[in-house]
C-alpha positions, 0 to 999 in steps of 0.5 A: 713587605712583611715576610714570615718563614715557616720552618717545617717539612710541608706535607699536603696531606697533613691537616695541620699544614693545610690549616696553617696556611689557611689561618695565615690567610685569615690573619693576613686579611685582618692585618691589612698590610703587605704580608706573605709567607713561605715554607722552608724545608728543615733540611735547607736551614743549615746550608742556607742559614745566612740567607734565611735569617736575612729573608724574614721578619719572623718565624713559625716553627710548624707542627709535623715533627719529627723534622727531617733536620732537628739540628737545623730547627734548633739552630734557627730557634736559638737564633730567633731567641737570642736575636729577638726575632718574633717566633711562634712554635706550635705542637712540634714547634713548642717541643723543640723550643723547649729542647733548645732552651734546655740545651743552651740556657739550662746547660742540659746539653743532652736534652732530648725528645722521646719521638726521635731518641726514646732511650735518651737519659734526659727526655725533656720532651716525653710521651704524654700520659694521655695522648691529646691527638684529636682532642679539644680541651680547655686551657687555663691562662695562669700568668696574668702579666704575660703577653698571652694573657693580654692577647686573650683577655680571658682566664680560659681558652679552648684549643685543638691538639694534635700531639702525643708529646709534651714537656716532661713535668720533671723539668717544668719548674726548672725551665719556668724559673729560668725564663721560658715561663709556663703561662698556661696549663691544663687541669693537671697543671702541665704546660700548654703555652710557654712564653719567653720573658723579655722577648718581643714575641717568643711563644710556644703552644702545645696545641695548634691554634691554626686549626681554631681560626676563620676569616671571621675570627682569625686566631689572636696569636697569629695576629699578634705574631704579624704585629710583632713582625711589623714592629721588628721590621720597622726598627731596622733590626733585620736586613730586608734585602730579600734575595730568597723570593720563592712562591708561598705554598698555598 
């Protein structure tokens, strides 16, 4: 059984959370193998950390920030990054993947998010000059040697946004050069997809791909995440003694 942990504070009234579950059901149908998923509240991450990292073959850092436990989310992202666990972050997930990388790879220990600490001096995630919430926009895939480019096999994609915050352009080049590559951008050349070099699957999207999915056409990023999880499981790098066996939120 391939099992995905969704790190986020589930809210049945949040359209992106509903879309997230539906999109994973779409992907599971095409995946065609035993697969399940469950939400893990962010406040559970730190007290149950060892159990969580043993229970899943991959992680999805959910939209819907601010999270109840930012520290828990960042700890989980760091683990996934350094232990090569397949991980996708969308919207708020993208933003926190960037903060974790800035803090622990670039050494910007006071890297902050404007949503949770608007007066911080090092806002690596800041308000977008124009809110993208509710918009559907075109994105250019700029790194042709990236996994993202291979997944889409096209130069441009159109996706749905639900966010008001993004990567501060002042840090974009520094983060890109350090290895969390900007592989797709908007018309203003601002990052919309980041991908970690030399990692099996570590991708952040500022948009919410879960919304742009259907049973007839599951989103390719989600299919790729499940395939990466299967490969991760098959090489035996994760303990599959899944003691945490709660029911998935549907």
